[in-house]
KEKE-3310 file (N, C-alpha, C; in steps of 0.2 Angstrom, whole numbers, plus 5000, padded with zeros to 4 digits):
npx = (5438:5428:5425:5431:5422:5415:5409:5393:5392:5384:5379:5375:5364:5347:5333:5316:5301:5288:5293:5300:5313:5320:5332:5339:5349:5345:5350:5348:5355:5369:5377:5379:5377:5368:5352:5339:5326:5314:5302:5292:5278:5269:5252:5243:5253:5259:5263:5273:5279:5292:5296:5306:5308:5310:5303:5303:5300:5303:5294:5291:5291:5280:5270:5271:5267:5254:5249:5251:5241:5231:5227:5236:5247:5258:5269:5286:5295:5310:5322:5339:5351:5343:5333:5321:5316:5311:5305:5292:5275:5277:5286:5279:5269:5277:5281:5269:5266:5276:5272:5260:5264:5271:5261:5252:5259:5259:5246:5239:5233:5238:5240:5244:5257:5273:5284:5301:5315:5332:5346:5352:5345:5332:5332:5324:5314:5319:5307:5304:5315:5314:5302:5305:5314:5307:5302:5314:5318:5307:5308:5319:5316:5317:5318:5331:5339:5345:5358:5360:5350:5354:5365:5359:5353:5362:5371:5382:5388:5401:5401:5389:5375:5369:5360:5355:5344:5339:5327:5317:5299:5287:5291:5293:5303:5308:5312:5322:5327:5337:5341:5350:5354:5366:5377:5381:5373:5368:5358:5350:5332:5325:5339:5348:5344:5339:5330:5326:5317:5312:5301:5295:5287:5271:5261:5250:5243:5241:5251:5263:5268:5271:5281:5291:5293:5299:5310:5317:5320:5328:5339:5342:5339:5348:5360:5373:5381:5385:5376:5365:5349:5340:5329:5323:5322:5318:5311:5306:5296:5292:5280:5277:5268:5270:5276:5269:5266:5256:5247:5255:5249:5252:5265:5272:5271:5279:5282:5280:5290:5302:5302:5303:5315:5324:5322:5325:5339:5344:5341:5350:5362:5362:5361:5373:5382:5380:5386:5399:5402:5402:5404:5420:5424:5436:5436:5425:5414:5407:5396:5392:5381:5379:5371:5360:5345:5334:5331:5330:5337:5350:5351:5351:5364:5372:5370:5374:5388:5391:5387:5396:5407:5420:5423:5423:5433:5444:5444:5447:5460:5466:5467:5467:5458:5450:5442:5433:5424:5418:5413:5403:5394:5391:5383:5372:5359:5354:5348:5350:5362:5376:5392:5402:5400:5403:5410:5422:5427:5439:5438:5445:5451:5452:5448:5442:5437:5425:5422:5434:5451:5457:5467:5477:5478:5485:5490:5495:5490:5477:5478:5482:5470:5462:5468:5464:5453:5440:5431:5426:5417:5413:5403:5398:5384:5381:5368:5358:5351:5348:5353:5360:5365:5374:5379:5393:5405:5421:5427:5434:5446:5442:5428:5424:5429:5421:5408:5409:5411:5400:5389:5395)
npy = (4735:4749:4757:4772:4778:4786:4787:4795:4812:4815:4827:4832:4826:4828:4831:4825:4833:4825:4813:4801:4793:4778:4768:4753:4741:4725:4712:4703:4694:4696:4702:4719:4728:4739:4734:4734:4744:4758:4767:4781:4788:4802:4805:4805:4803:4797:4782:4772:4758:4746:4729:4714:4703:4690:4674:4667:4674:4684:4683:4696:4704:4699:4703:4717:4720:4716:4725:4737:4738:4745:4762:4773:4770:4770:4766:4759:4744:4737:4725:4718:4705:4693:4686:4681:4673:4659:4653:4648:4645:4648:4658:4669:4670:4675:4687:4694:4694:4703:4715:4717:4718:4731:4739:4739:4746:4758:4762:4760:4751:4734:4732:4744:4744:4742:4728:4725:4714:4708:4698:4682:4669:4657:4655:4655:4668:4678:4683:4687:4694:4705:4710:4713:4724:4734:4745:4752:4756:4764:4774:4780:4787:4800:4816:4818:4806:4800:4795:4785:4777:4772:4765:4755:4746:4739:4725:4715:4726:4739:4752:4764:4770:4784:4799:4816:4829:4845:4855:4867:4869:4878:4889:4884:4876:4860:4844:4829:4814:4799:4782:4767:4749:4736:4725:4712:4698:4706:4711:4717:4720:4716:4725:4716:4723:4735:4750:4766:4781:4797:4811:4828:4833:4837:4826:4818:4803:4792:4793:4788:4774:4774:4784:4777:4766:4772:4778:4767:4760:4769:4768:4757:4746:4746:4741:4729:4717:4703:4696:4689:4688:4694:4688:4697:4711:4728:4743:4759:4773:4788:4801:4814:4825:4838:4850:4861:4866:4867:4851:4839:4833:4828:4820:4825:4839:4855:4855:4842:4836:4842:4836:4822:4822:4825:4815:4804:4807:4806:4792:4786:4790:4783:4770:4768:4769:4757:4748:4753:4749:4735:4718:4714:4722:4731:4739:4751:4750:4757:4752:4755:4755:4759:4764:4755:4747:4749:4753:4742:4731:4737:4737:4723:4719:4727:4721:4708:4710:4716:4706:4696:4684:4681:4693:4702:4697:4699:4713:4715:4710:4719:4717:4719:4710:4709:4700:4694:4704:4706:4694:4692:4703:4697:4685:4690:4690:4697:4694:4696:4703:4712:4708:4715:4728:4733:4744:4748:4756:4757:4768:4782:4775:4769:4753:4743:4741:4740:4727:4721:4721:4738:4747:4755:4752:4750:4739:4742:4754:4752:4743:4752:4760:4750:4748:4758:4765:4768:4765:4766:4757:4757:4752:4752:4747:4749:4749:4758:4772:4771:4769:4763:4761:4752:4749:4742:4731:4724:4707:4700:4690:4692:4693:4680:4675:4683:4678:4665:4665:4670:4665:4661)
npz = (4918:4916:4900:4896:4905:4919:4936:4939:4945:4960:4963:4950:4947:4945:4955:4952:4952:4961:4962:4973:4980:4988:4996:5002:5012:5011:5011:5001:4992:4995:5009:5015:5004:4994:4989:4988:4983:4983:4973:4975:4969:4966:4966:4951:4942:4926:4918:4907:4899:4892:4889:4891:4876:4878:4879:4890:4902:4917:4933:4939:4927:4921:4930:4930:4916:4918:4928:4922:4914:4919:4925:4936:4943:4957:4964:4963:4965:4968:4966:4968:4965:4964:4951:4951:4941:4930:4940:4941:4947:4960:4961:4954:4964:4975:4970:4969:4982:4987:4981:4987:5001:5000:4995:5006:5016:5010:5009:4997:4982:4978:4964:4960:4961:4953:4951:4950:4946:4947:4944:4949:4940:4942:4956:4972:4976:4990:4998:5011:5016:5008:5012:5025:5023:5019:5027:5030:5017:5013:5023:5019:5008:4996:4987:4981:4978:4967:4964:4974:4970:4958:4962:4969:4960:4954:4947:4941:4936:4936:4939:4945:4934:4929:4924:4920:4913:4908:4901:4892:4891:4883:4890:4903:4915:4913:4919:4917:4923:4925:4927:4925:4924:4919:4912:4907:4898:4887:4874:4860:4860:4873:4878:4891:4905:4917:4916:4920:4918:4923:4922:4925:4916:4908:4901:4890:4897:4888:4879:4885:4883:4870:4870:4878:4870:4859:4864:4869:4857:4851:4858:4870:4862:4853:4858:4862:4871:4873:4866:4872:4877:4891:4904:4911:4907:4907:4904:4909:4909:4917:4919:4929:4928:4933:4929:4924:4912:4897:4894:4884:4870:4858:4850:4840:4840:4844:4858:4861:4853:4858:4871:4867:4861:4871:4880:4872:4870:4883:4886:4876:4881:4893:4889:4881:4891:4898:4888:4888:4901:4900:4903:4907:4897:4886:4875:4866:4854:4839:4827:4812:4799:4782:4767:4764:4758:4767:4784:4792:4786:4787:4801:4803:4797:4805:4818:4816:4814:4827:4836:4834:4840:4835:4829:4840:4848:4840:4840:4854:4854:4846:4833:4816:4808:4795:4787:4796:4799:4787:4784:4794:4789:4778:4781:4787:4783:4772:4757:4743:4743:4736:4736:4729:4730:4742:4754:4766:4781:4794:4807:4801:4791:4775:4771:4764:4747:4734:4738:4740:4746:4749:4738:4743:4756:4772:4784:4796:4799:4801:4812:4822:4823:4829:4841:4849:4862:4859:4845:4828:4816:4799:4787:4770:4761:4748:4742:4744:4753:4767:4784:4799:4817:4829:4845:4853:4862:4865:4867:4881:4891:4904:4903:4902:4915:4924:4921:4923:4937:4942:4950:4962)
capx = (5437:5424:5429:5430:5416:5415:5403:5390:5392:5378:5376:5373:5357:5342:5327:5311:5295:5283:5296:5304:5317:5323:5335:5342:5353:5341:5353:5344:5360:5375:5377:5383:5376:5361:5349:5332:5324:5307:5300:5286:5276:5263:5245:5242:5259:5258:5269:5273:5285:5293:5299:5310:5305:5312:5297:5304:5301:5302:5288:5290:5289:5273:5266:5272:5263:5247:5247:5251:5234:5226:5231:5236:5253:5260:5276:5290:5298:5316:5327:5344:5353:5338:5329:5314:5314:5312:5303:5285:5269:5279:5289:5274:5266:5281:5281:5263:5266:5280:5268:5255:5267:5273:5255:5249:5263:5258:5239:5237:5232:5244:5240:5247:5265:5277:5289:5307:5320:5337:5351:5352:5339:5330:5333:5318:5315:5318:5302:5304:5320:5311:5297:5309:5318:5303:5302:5320:5318:5302:5310:5325:5314:5318:5319:5338:5342:5346:5364:5359:5345:5358:5369:5354:5350:5368:5373:5389:5390:5406:5399:5382:5374:5363:5361:5349:5343:5334:5324:5311:5293:5282:5294:5293:5308:5306:5317:5322:5332:5336:5346:5350:5359:5367:5384:5381:5367:5365:5357:5344:5325:5328:5346:5347:5345:5334:5331:5320:5318:5306:5301:5290:5283:5264:5260:5244:5245:5241:5257:5269:5270:5274:5288:5295:5295:5303:5316:5321:5322:5334:5345:5343:5338:5354:5366:5374:5388:5386:5371:5360:5343:5338:5322:5320:5323:5312:5312:5300:5296:5287:5279:5273:5263:5271:5280:5265:5265:5250:5248:5257:5244:5254:5272:5275:5271:5285:5283:5281:5297:5307:5302:5305:5322:5328:5321:5329:5346:5346:5341:5356:5368:5362:5362:5380:5385:5380:5391:5405:5403:5401:5408:5427:5426:5441:5435:5419:5414:5401:5396:5388:5380:5376:5369:5355:5339:5330:5335:5330:5343:5356:5352:5353:5371:5376:5369:5378:5395:5392:5386:5401:5413:5426:5424:5424:5439:5449:5445:5451:5468:5468:5469:5462:5456:5444:5438:5428:5419:5415:5409:5397:5390:5388:5378:5367:5353:5352:5349:5353:5368:5381:5398:5407:5398:5404:5415:5422:5432:5440:5439:5446:5456:5448:5451:5439:5433:5422:5422:5441:5456:5459:5474:5481:5477:5491:5487:5498:5486:5470:5479:5482:5463:5459:5471:5461:5448:5434:5432:5421:5417:5408:5402:5393:5382:5380:5361:5353:5352:5347:5358:5359:5371:5373:5385:5395:5411:5425:5427:5441:5446:5438:5421:5423:5430:5415:5402:5411:5411:5394:5385:5399)
capy = (4742:4752:4760:4779:4779:4788:4787:4801:4816:4815:4834:4833:4822:4832:4828:4826:4834:4820:4806:4800:4786:4776:4761:4750:4734:4720:4706:4698:4689:4697:4707:4725:4732:4742:4729:4735:4751:4759:4773:4783:4792:4806:4803:4808:4802:4792:4777:4768:4753:4741:4724:4709:4699:4683:4671:4664:4680:4683:4684:4703:4706:4697:4707:4723:4720:4716:4731:4743:4738:4750:4768:4775:4767:4774:4764:4754:4740:4735:4721:4715:4698:4688:4688:4678:4670:4652:4651:4645:4648:4651:4665:4674:4672:4679:4694:4697:4696:4709:4721:4717:4721:4738:4743:4740:4751:4765:4763:4759:4744:4730:4733:4751:4743:4738:4725:4723:4710:4707:4694:4675:4665:4650:4654:4657:4675:4679:4689:4689:4699:4711:4713:4716:4730:4740:4751:4756:4759:4770:4780:4784:4790:4808:4817:4818:4800:4796:4791:4779:4773:4769:4760:4750:4741:4736:4718:4715:4733:4741:4759:4766:4773:4789:4806:4821:4834:4851:4858:4871:4868:4883:4893:4881:4871:4853:4840:4822:4810:4792:4777:4760:4744:4731:4724:4706:4697:4712:4711:4721:4717:4722:4723:4714:4729:4739:4757:4770:4788:4801:4818:4831:4835:4836:4822:4813:4796:4788:4793:4786:4768:4776:4787:4772:4762:4775:4779:4761:4759:4773:4767:4751:4741:4746:4739:4722:4715:4696:4693:4685:4692:4692:4686:4703:4717:4732:4750:4762:4781:4791:4808:4816:4830:4843:4855:4867:4868:4863:4844:4837:4828:4826:4820:4829:4846:4857:4853:4834:4835:4844:4831:4816:4823:4825:4808:4799:4808:4803:4785:4784:4791:4777:4764:4768:4768:4750:4745:4755:4745:4728:4713:4713:4726:4736:4744:4753:4750:4759:4748:4760:4752:4764:4762:4750:4749:4751:4753:4735:4727:4739:4734:4716:4719:4730:4716:4702:4712:4717:4700:4690:4683:4682:4700:4705:4695:4702:4719:4714:4709:4725:4713:4721:4704:4712:4695:4692:4709:4705:4687:4694:4706:4692:4680:4694:4688:4701:4688:4699:4708:4711:4709:4719:4735:4734:4748:4748:4760:4757:4775:4785:4771:4765:4747:4739:4745:4736:4721:4719:4726:4744:4746:4760:4749:4748:4735:4745:4760:4749:4741:4758:4762:4745:4749:4764:4762:4770:4763:4766:4753:4759:4748:4754:4741:4751:4747:4764:4778:4770:4768:4761:4761:4748:4750:4735:4731:4718:4701:4698:4684:4694:4691:4673:4674:4686:4674:4658:4665:4674:4662:4660)
capz = (4919:4911:4894:4896:4909:4926:4940:4939:4951:4963:4962:4943:4946:4947:4957:4948:4957:4961:4963:4979:4980:4994:4995:5008:5012:5013:5011:4997:4990:4998:5014:5014:4998:4993:4985:4988:4982:4981:4970:4977:4964:4967:4962:4944:4937:4921:4917:4902:4899:4887:4892:4887:4872:4879:4881:4897:4906:4924:4936:4939:4921:4920:4934:4927:4911:4920:4932:4918:4910:4922:4927:4943:4946:4963:4967:4960:4970:4964:4970:4964:4968:4963:4946:4951:4934:4930:4947:4941:4950:4967:4959:4953:4970:4979:4967:4971:4989:4988:4979:4993:5007:4999:4995:5013:5020:5007:5008:4990:4980:4975:4957:4959:4962:4948:4954:4946:4949:4943:4947:4947:4937:4944:4963:4975:4979:4997:4999:5018:5016:5005:5017:5031:5021:5016:5031:5029:5010:5013:5027:5016:5002:4996:4979:4978:4979:4961:4964:4978:4967:4953:4965:4972:4955:4951:4948:4939:4935:4940:4941:4944:4928:4930:4921:4920:4908:4910:4895:4893:4886:4884:4895:4909:4916:4913:4922:4916:4926:4923:4929:4921:4925:4914:4910:4904:4895:4884:4867:4858:4860:4874:4882:4898:4909:4920:4915:4923:4917:4926:4920:4927:4910:4908:4895:4890:4899:4883:4875:4888:4880:4864:4872:4880:4865:4854:4867:4869:4850:4849:4863:4873:4857:4849:4861:4863:4874:4872:4862:4876:4879:4897:4906:4916:4904:4908:4903:4911:4908:4921:4918:4935:4927:4938:4926:4924:4905:4894:4893:4878:4867:4851:4851:4834:4841:4846:4864:4861:4850:4863:4876:4865:4859:4877:4882:4868:4871:4889:4885:4873:4886:4898:4885:4880:4898:4899:4884:4891:4907:4898:4907:4904:4891:4885:4869:4865:4846:4835:4821:4808:4792:4778:4760:4764:4755:4772:4790:4794:4783:4790:4807:4802:4796:4811:4824:4814:4816:4834:4840:4832:4845:4831:4828:4846:4851:4836:4843:4860:4852:4841:4826:4810:4804:4791:4785:4801:4799:4780:4784:4797:4785:4773:4784:4791:4781:4766:4752:4737:4744:4731:4739:4725:4731:4749:4756:4773:4785:4802:4809:4794:4786:4770:4771:4758:4742:4729:4741:4742:4750:4746:4735:4748:4763:4776:4790:4802:4800:4804:4819:4826:4825:4833:4848:4853:4867:4856:4838:4823:4810:4795:4781:4766:4757:4741:4740:4745:4757:4774:4789:4806:4821:4835:4850:4856:4865:4864:4872:4884:4896:4910:4902:4904:4922:4927:4920:4926:4944:4944:4956:4968)
cpx = (5433:5428:5427:5423:5418:5409:5400:5392:5385:5375:5373:5366:5352:5336:5321:5305:5290:5286:5301:5307:5320:5326:5338:5346:5348:5344:5350:5349:5366:5374:5381:5383:5369:5358:5342:5330:5316:5306:5293:5283:5269:5257:5245:5248:5256:5264:5268:5280:5286:5297:5303:5305:5306:5305:5297:5305:5300:5296:5287:5288:5282:5268:5266:5267:5256:5245:5247:5245:5229:5230:5232:5242:5256:5267:5279:5294:5304:5321:5333:5346:5349:5333:5322:5311:5315:5310:5295:5280:5272:5282:5284:5270:5270:5281:5275:5263:5271:5276:5263:5258:5269:5266:5252:5253:5261:5251:5237:5236:5238:5245:5243:5255:5267:5283:5295:5312:5326:5342:5351:5346:5338:5332:5326:5319:5314:5313:5302:5309:5317:5306:5300:5312:5314:5303:5308:5320:5313:5304:5315:5322:5314:5319:5326:5341:5343:5352:5363:5355:5349:5362:5365:5352:5356:5369:5381:5392:5396:5405:5391:5381:5368:5365:5354:5349:5338:5333:5319:5305:5289:5285:5295:5299:5305:5312:5316:5328:5331:5342:5345:5355:5360:5374:5385:5374:5364:5364:5351:5338:5324:5335:5344:5348:5338:5335:5325:5322:5311:5307:5295:5285:5276:5263:5253:5246:5245:5247:5263:5272:5274:5281:5293:5298:5300:5310:5320:5323:5328:5340:5346:5342:5343:5361:5367:5381:5389:5381:5365:5355:5340:5331:5319:5320:5317:5315:5306:5301:5290:5286:5274:5268:5264:5274:5276:5264:5258:5251:5250:5252:5246:5262:5276:5274:5277:5287:5284:5288:5302:5307:5305:5313:5326:5327:5325:5337:5348:5346:5348:5362:5368:5364:5370:5384:5385:5385:5398:5407:5402:5406:5415:5429:5432:5440:5427:5418:5407:5401:5390:5387:5376:5374:5365:5349:5334:5334:5335:5335:5350:5357:5354:5361:5375:5376:5374:5386:5396:5391:5392:5406:5419:5428:5426:5431:5445:5450:5449:5459:5470:5471:5465:5461:5449:5440:5432:5422:5415:5411:5403:5392:5387:5383:5373:5360:5350:5353:5352:5359:5373:5388:5403:5405:5400:5410:5416:5428:5432:5442:5440:5450:5451:5451:5448:5436:5431:5423:5428:5445:5457:5466:5479:5481:5484:5489:5489:5493:5479:5472:5480:5475:5461:5462:5468:5455:5441:5435:5426:5422:5412:5408:5396:5391:5381:5373:5356:5355:5351:5353:5356:5365:5369:5380:5386:5402:5415:5424:5434:5441:5442:5431:5420:5424:5424:5409:5403:5410:5405:5390:5389:5401)
cpy = (4745:4756:4768:4781:4781:4788:4794:4805:4817:4822:4836:4830:4826:4829:4830:4827:4828:4813:4806:4793:4784:4769:4759:4743:4729:4713:4700:4692:4690:4703:4714:4729:4734:4737:4729:4742:4752:4766:4775:4789:4796:4804:4808:4807:4797:4788:4773:4763:4748:4735:4719:4705:4692:4680:4668:4670:4679:4685:4692:4706:4705:4701:4714:4724:4720:4722:4737:4743:4743:4756:4768:4771:4772:4772:4759:4750:4736:4731:4719:4709:4692:4690:4686:4676:4663:4649:4648:4649:4651:4657:4670:4675:4676:4686:4697:4699:4702:4715:4722:4721:4729:4742:4744:4745:4758:4767:4764:4752:4740:4731:4740:4750:4740:4735:4724:4719:4709:4703:4687:4672:4659:4649:4658:4664:4675:4684:4691:4694:4706:4714:4716:4723:4735:4746:4755:4760:4765:4776:4784:4788:4798:4809:4817:4812:4796:4792:4785:4774:4769:4764:4754:4745:4738:4728:4717:4721:4735:4748:4760:4770:4778:4796:4810:4826:4839:4854:4863:4869:4874:4888:4891:4876:4864:4848:4833:4819:4803:4788:4771:4756:4739:4731:4717:4704:4703:4710:4715:4717:4714:4720:4721:4720:4731:4746:4761:4778:4792:4808:4821:4834:4833:4832:4818:4806:4791:4788:4790:4779:4770:4780:4782:4768:4765:4776:4773:4759:4763:4772:4760:4745:4742:4745:4731:4721:4708:4692:4689:4690:4690:4691:4692:4710:4722:4739:4754:4770:4783:4798:4810:4822:4837:4850:4862:4870:4865:4856:4843:4831:4825:4826:4823:4836:4848:4855:4845:4833:4836:4838:4824:4816:4822:4818:4803:4800:4805:4796:4783:4785:4785:4771:4763:4767:4760:4746:4747:4751:4737:4724:4712:4717:4731:4741:4745:4754:4752:4755:4752:4756:4757:4761:4756:4752:4752:4750:4746:4731:4730:4737:4727:4715:4721:4725:4710:4704:4712:4711:4695:4690:4683:4689:4703:4703:4698:4709:4719:4714:4715:4722:4715:4715:4706:4706:4693:4697:4707:4699:4689:4698:4701:4687:4684:4693:4693:4696:4690:4704:4706:4713:4714:4726:4737:4739:4748:4752:4758:4764:4778:4781:4767:4758:4742:4743:4740:4728:4718:4724:4732:4744:4750:4757:4747:4745:4739:4751:4757:4746:4747:4760:4757:4745:4754:4761:4764:4769:4764:4762:4755:4755:4751:4748:4743:4749:4753:4769:4777:4768:4766:4760:4756:4749:4743:4736:4724:4712:4700:4692:4686:4693:4684:4672:4677:4681:4667:4659:4669:4672:4661:4666)
cpz = (4914:4906:4894:4899:4916:4929:4939:4945:4954:4962:4955:4942:4949:4949:4953:4952:4956:4961:4969:4979:4986:4993:5002:5007:5015:5013:5007:4994:4994:5003:5012:5008:4997:4987:4984:4988:4981:4978:4972:4972:4966:4963:4956:4940:4932:4920:4911:4902:4893:4891:4888:4882:4873:4882:4888:4901:4913:4927:4937:4933:4919:4924:4932:4921:4913:4923:4927:4913:4913:4924:4934:4947:4951:4965:4962:4966:4966:4968:4965:4968:4966:4957:4946:4944:4934:4937:4947:4945:4957:4966:4958:4960:4975:4976:4969:4978:4991:4987:4985:4999:5006:4999:5002:5017:5017:5007:5001:4988:4977:4968:4955:4960:4956:4951:4948:4949:4944:4947:4944:4945:4941:4952:4966:4978:4986:4999:5006:5019:5013:5009:5023:5030:5019:5020:5030:5022:5010:5017:5024:5010:5002:4988:4977:4980:4973:4961:4968:4974:4961:4956:4967:4967:4952:4952:4947:4936:4939:4943:4940:4937:4929:4926:4921:4914:4910:4903:4897:4888:4888:4889:4902:4910:4916:4915:4919:4919:4925:4926:4925:4925:4920:4913:4906:4902:4892:4877:4866:4859:4867:4877:4889:4903:4912:4919:4917:4922:4920:4923:4923:4922:4911:4901:4896:4892:4893:4878:4878:4885:4874:4865:4874:4875:4860:4857:4867:4862:4848:4853:4865:4868:4852:4852:4862:4866:4872:4868:4865:4878:4886:4898:4909:4913:4905:4907:4904:4911:4913:4920:4924:4934:4931:4935:4925:4917:4903:4893:4885:4875:4860:4851:4845:4835:4844:4853:4865:4858:4854:4868:4873:4863:4866:4880:4879:4869:4878:4889:4881:4877:4891:4895:4883:4886:4899:4895:4887:4897:4906:4902:4904:4898:4891:4879:4868:4857:4844:4828:4817:4801:4788:4771:4760:4760:4761:4779:4793:4792:4786:4797:4808:4802:4802:4817:4822:4816:4824:4838:4839:4837:4841:4830:4834:4849:4847:4838:4849:4859:4848:4835:4821:4805:4800:4789:4790:4800:4792:4781:4788:4793:4780:4775:4788:4789:4775:4760:4746:4738:4739:4734:4736:4726:4738:4750:4763:4776:4792:4804:4802:4789:4782:4769:4766:4753:4736:4731:4742:4745:4746:4744:4740:4755:4766:4782:4796:4804:4804:4811:4824:4828:4830:4840:4852:4857:4864:4848:4834:4817:4806:4789:4777:4761:4750:4738:4740:4749:4765:4778:4795:4810:4827:4839:4853:4860:4863:4869:4875:4889:4902:4909:4904:4911:4926:4927:4923:4934:4947:4950:4962:4972)
residu = (MET:PRO:VAL:ASP:LEU:GLN:ALA:PRO:ASN:PRO:ALA:ASP:LEU:LEU:PRO:VAL:PRO:GLY:VAL:ARG:ILE:GLY:SER:THR:MET:ALA:GLY:ILE:ARG:LYS:PRO:GLY:ARG:ARG:ASP:LEU:SER:VAL:TRP:LEU:LEU:ASP:GLU:GLY:ALA:ALA:VAL:GLY:GLY:VAL:PHE:THR:GLN:ASN:ARG:TYR:CYS:ALA:ALA:PRO:VAL:GLN:LEU:CYS:ARG:GLU:HIS:LEU:GLN:ARG:PRO:GLY:ILE:ARG:ALA:PHE:LEU:ILE:ASN:THR:GLY:ASN:ALA:ASN:ALA:GLY:THR:GLY:ALA:ASP:GLY:LEU:ALA:ARG:ALA:LYS:ARG:SER:CYS:VAL:ALA:LEU:ALA:ALA:LYS:LEU:GLY:ILE:GLN:ALA:GLU:GLN:VAL:LEU:PRO:PHE:SER:THR:GLY:VAL:ILE:MET:GLU:THR:LEU:PRO:VAL:GLU:ARG:ILE:GLU:ALA:GLY:LEU:ASP:ALA:ALA:ILE:ALA:ALA:ALA:ALA:PRO:ALA:GLN:TRP:PHE:GLU:ALA:ALA:GLN:ALA:ILE:MET:THR:THR:ASP:THR:LEU:PRO:LYS:ALA:ALA:SER:ARG:ARG:ILE:GLU:ILE:GLU:GLY:ARG:PRO:VAL:THR:LEU:SER:GLY:ILE:ALA:LYS:GLY:ALA:GLY:MET:ILE:ARG:PRO:ASN:MET:ALA:THR:MET:LEU:GLY:PHE:ILE:ALA:THR:ASP:ALA:CYS:VAL:ASP:PRO:GLY:LEU:LEU:ASN:ALA:LEU:ALA:ARG:GLU:ALA:ALA:ASP:ALA:SER:PHE:ASN:ARG:ILE:THR:VAL:ASP:GLY:ASP:THR:SER:THR:ASN:ASP:SER:PHE:VAL:VAL:VAL:ALA:THR:GLN:LYS:ALA:GLY:HIS:ALA:PRO:ILE:THR:ASP:LEU:ASN:SER:PRO:ALA:GLY:GLN:ALA:LEU:ARG:ASP:ALA:LEU:ASN:ASP:LEU:ALA:VAL:GLN:LEU:ALA:GLN:ALA:ILE:VAL:ARG:ASP:GLY:GLU:GLY:ALA:THR:LYS:PHE:ILE:ARG:VAL:GLN:ILE:ASP:GLY:GLY:ARG:ASP:GLU:ALA:GLU:CYS:ARG:LEU:ALA:ALA:TYR:ALA:VAL:ALA:HIS:SER:PRO:LEU:VAL:LYS:THR:ALA:PHE:PHE:ALA:SER:ASP:PRO:ASN:LEU:GLY:ARG:ILE:LEU:ALA:ALA:VAL:GLY:TYR:ALA:GLY:ILE:ALA:ASP:LEU:ASP:GLN:ASN:ARG:ILE:GLU:MET:HIS:LEU:GLY:ASP:VAL:HIS:VAL:VAL:THR:GLN:GLY:GLY:ARG:HIS:PRO:ALA:TYR:VAL:GLU:ALA:GLU:ALA:ALA:LYS:VAL:MET:ALA:ALA:SER:ASP:ILE:LEU:VAL:ARG:VAL:HIS:LEU:GLY:ARG:GLY:THR:ALA:SER:SER:THR:VAL:TRP:THR:CYS:ASP:PHE:SER:GLU:ASP:TYR:VAL:ARG:ILE:ASN:ALA:ASP:TYR:ARG:SER)
# end
């Protein structure tokens, strides 16, 4: 069950002028579920994206990177149930064929289509089923289809993940809406996920990649479920230029800052929803590392704690096994770390001081913190003023069961 997470209310998801979304059941892997969707973008939209750092990346990731080298993206084509990864030249050819098929129906060029796939790796993409489902997906395309779009990209997710924001820029209303999927194979750089955010803000197209990268670094690159980096991770930001304010040419201007703040906030909500819906998760855990010389070493320590199976299973058991957390900080890779300067809190309970057990520490108090569904771990390195936070979840028996049964 997801941790303190509910499905979004479709009425709260705001249409973004210049974007229409349609989805259908194409039977790509399993019958009776939405597994194919198209996004149709008005001419003039700008698109930026960031993708997996896994060198064994999927065919659609390769095509997205190639197609984004030129302006004028007009459509997305997204399928679940099949990752089209580890499929060699045939997989790339099938991804290209799907782009050609959608482009022909829309009267655009194949290079104006971005393809995205998620699902089982090393299985042949059933491109014929995708082609057969395109007419239904296109016919369903409408502005107010964000909830259905979130459903259509789910794999092992138990809930759709979607959210919206409404801000003002120069007195004009600006809308941001986004969806994401992910529950397993989640690790920073990037998390195994698909994420899409669209806004009608007017933005210099040259800024979209920077906006996407900054939002990813503030959100999707700060989450981990199991430490596995997927082959298909993609996060894309669209600006349709429909809001009517003067174009944003500087992200540090008041208008640029308002947009980036709203975008980052929306991305954080979606990223945290992925962790709360982590496969088999029962606890949502914030790992906050303070007192580092720079943010990079704080993130090293935060990731070490958040990735550790020993730490994560202790949280599942509500067992305040503090040594596991300290050991993870110790092997994080901070060569000159002084263990005698480390302080640690579980929630508000001060459990470690000067590298050892706090004199007033009572294990029952820490156990009470770890029994909660939402937990904060704070470690102070005693080296400086930098800090960083990573969001993760526990490991339960259900994580093993879900991944053991994934292909069946």
